C-alpha positions, 0 to 999 in steps of 0.5 A: 500500500502507498505511504498514505496507508501504513503497514504493520510488518506482520501477516497472519497464516491461513484459517487453519493457523488462526485460533478460532475460539478461546478454548483453542488458544488457552494452552501454555503454548499458544498457536500462532502467538508470535504473529499476534505478539508482533501486532500487539507490540507494534500497535503499542509502540505507535501510540504517541504517548502513554495515555492517562489510564488504559491503552485503548487499541482497536481492530477494523477491516474491509469485507467479510471474513477478514479475521477482525474478531480473531485478531482482536480476541488474540491481541487481548489474550496475548496482552493478558499473557504479557501482564498488560492487565487487567485487560478488557476485550470489547465486542463493538462489532454491531452487525456480526458479533462473535466474542460471545461465542468465542468465550461462551458468554451466550445471552450475557449482557454487554456493550449494547446494554450499557450504552442503552442504559439498560444495565450498569457496567459491572453487569456487562463485564465478565471474567474469562478463563484467561487470567487477567482478561475480562470480556464485554460481549455486544449483548442485546444489540437490538437495544441500539437499533431502537435508541440513539447513544447518549454522548454523556453515557458514552464518555462516562463509559470510556472514562470508567474503562480507562480507570479500571483497565490497563489495556482495552481492545475493541473488536470493531465493525467493518470500515463502512458499517461503523454506526455507533462504533465510530464513537469508540473508533475515534477515541481509541489510541491506535487501530489496525486495519485487517484485509484478507489476502487476495480478496480486496482490491487496492482501490477499495482498501484505499477508499476505506482507509481514507474514510476512517481517517477522515472520520478521525480514526487513528489507523497505524497499520494494516494486517494481511490475513489468510496469507498463503504464499505471498502478500500482494504488492499493493499492500507491502509496496 
């Protein structure tokens, strides 16, 4: 990709090499950990200065099946492994939430419940079986369809998260489906853009990156997912 779309020098293996559930990565030797460690350290290194409170990181992407939720979950797990804890993983993927399945938190209250005012924060954050990692699933997403997000409630949530956690990782929607999640995307310290190998045209990716930057999202790199033999020249440029 051209210089206006920076890359993080890390690519992920094909689907067979990416952890698909919390259970599959909760082992002493986590499969594929080196890939996520590279992304994690470089994301943190590109935060301009140490934030006051939690470091907030995000993952977004372009197109379906781009690996965003897998990357976000594994970044949160590795952050906890490296004692950047307490760590919180927030599922803000409004259209295709997955973390409730990954961490077996079906029907648990989550982000939508907090933002709609239906439940307090403490009822929407759940401990995982990874030491030092909590998870906030999306929760009752239909609540967000019926109500606008109160800016004060949103800011209050961010303040509480920064006070209570050292690292917060957001699983964000695709670039063109942000909706309410754009409030988080604008506020996090650094975000990475995931694209699936050989499945995204250069122009489409550039338009998506430009849109995110115009919206005030601090994109600091791109990650190639489902890599098999090579990276497209337009991405690594």
